[in-house]
N, C-alpha and C positions, 0 to 999 in steps of 0.2 A: 292511842290511834285519832285519824280525824276523817272526814268524809271527803279530803282530797284524795281522788285517786294515783294522784301520780306519787303523793307522799302517805302511802294508810300508818306507818306509825311515826310520822310524824317525820317534818328534816334531821337534820344530820344537822344536834346542838354539839360543841368541843366541851370538855368539862371549863379547859383551858389551865390547870392544877396537876398536878404529877399525883397519881393514880397512886394506892392504896394496894395492896398483895392484894386484899378480899374482894377491890373492883378489877384487879388484872386476872382473875381465876373466875370472875362474871365475865367476861368477858371471850377471854381462851376457854370458856365452856360456850360462848355465842357458837363460836367459832368447830369450835370441838363440834358441835349438832346439827353445825350447817346441815354436812352433806346430809343429812339422818331427816331434820327437819323439810328440805327441798321434797327428796325423795318422796315422804309418804306428801308434799300438795303437787305433784303432780302421777302419782299412781292412780293408774286405771283409765290415765285423759287416754283418747283416742286421739289420730291426728289432726279431722277436725279442730277439736279443741286445744289440744294443744298451740293447731295455730289460730288460734284467736288472741283480739287482741288484748291484752287485762284492760286498758281501757282505751278510748275514743284516743286516737292519732299516737298510739304507741307500739312497745311491740308485743310476740305475740311468746304466749308462752314459752312458745320452746326458743324462741331467740333468746327469753332473757334463760332460762336455764345456760342456754351458750355462755351472754352473758355474763354472767356472777363467774361461770371459769378462767374468761377471757382477765375480770377481774381481778379475780383470788392469785392466778398465774403471776401479774403484775405484782399481784401485793407480798403474795412470799419470795419474790423478790424485792422487793422497798422493804423486807425487814432483815434479809441477805444483807443488801446493800446500808444500812445503818448500822449494819450490828459489823462491818467490818471493814470500813468509810468513814472518815473524818467529814462529817456537816456532807454528806454525795445530792448532788441534786440529780431528780430520780428523771427519768422520761418519762412523761405524758403520751398517751396511744389516741385515737381517735375512734374511742368507745361506741358511737351511735355509725359513724361507719365499716366496723367491726362487726358490727350487729347486722347488714343489710349483705356483708359477703354471703354467697351459695351454700355453705356447708355451715352458717350461721342460723340459715331461715329452712334450712331440710335436712338439715341430720339427725340423724333419730339421736334423740334424749340423753338417750342411756351412754350412749357415750361419753356424752358431758357431765352426766352422773358419779359414771366409777374414778371418769377421773380425777372429781372434787374427792369419792371417800380419798383418794391415793393423795392429791395434796394436802386436803386439808390434813391427815394425816401425820405427815413430812412437817406443813407450817406449826402444827400442836406440837411438834416434840422440839422444834429451833422455839417457840416459843416456853416451851417450860421453860427449857434452858435461861434463857432472856432472867440475868441480872437485876435489882430493880435500879440498878444506875444503870443498867445497861437502855431500858425507858425511858432514859433520861436522854441517852443522847441525841440527836439531832438533825435532819436534813432537811433540804431541801426543794418543796414540792411546787413544778412552777406557775404561776398562778394565783396559788396561796399562800406560797409562802414559808417564812423559819416553821419545822414542825419536828414537836419530842412522836417517839415510839409509842409512845402514852398515847397520844392522843390518833396514830394511825392506828392503834389497836381503836381505840371507839368507835372512829371509825368505820374499818373493817368486820365489829362487833355486830356496828350498826346496818353495815351496809347488803350483810347474808338472811337478816330478820325482818329487813326493809324488802327485799327482792319475793322471801318466799310469801309476804304479805299483800303482793299483788298476783299472786298464781291466787293465794286462798282465798284472798277478797271478790276475785275473779269468782271461781268454783264455788260460792256464799250468794252473788247477787245473778248468776245462772244456774241454784241447783242443781250442779253434781257434789 
C-alpha cells in the first residue's frame, strides 16, 4: 500500500521470471475474485458517489468500473491470442479516451458488473486450461516489448486489485 492515490497498492512490478504453479494459481484466484471485490467496493454507492473522482484529476468511480471491463475484455482477447498465435503483437487502445465516451461516464455500473461476472468466468476457465508451457508463450506489447503470458497474468492480477483499491480508498477517505 502507498499514499499515492494513483497507485494505492503500488506500481505494477513484474517478477521477470517463470511463475510457479502456486503463484499462477494465486494470480488466477485474484482474477476470479475480482468481480465480487469490485461489486463489494461499489455496493450502496449512489449516483453522486459513483460520479466522484477517486483522486484530483482522476476518473470517477463509474469510469473506473467501466474501464476495468474495457481493459479486461482486451486482456481476455490477449490471452486467447497468445494461446493461438506465435508471438502475436497485441493491439493497444486509448483507455483515457474510452473513459471519456458518454456511456463510460453515464451508464449504470451494473451493466459493467454483470459483464465482469461473465467475462471473468470465461477468462478464468481459459486460464485454468492453460499448461505451464502455455504461460511461457510470448507476445509483443507495443510500447513495452516482449512479454510472457506469465507476466500478462501478473499484470491483470494487479490491475483488478489496483482499481478496486481506487474505490475502497476513496470510500475510506470520504467515510462512505
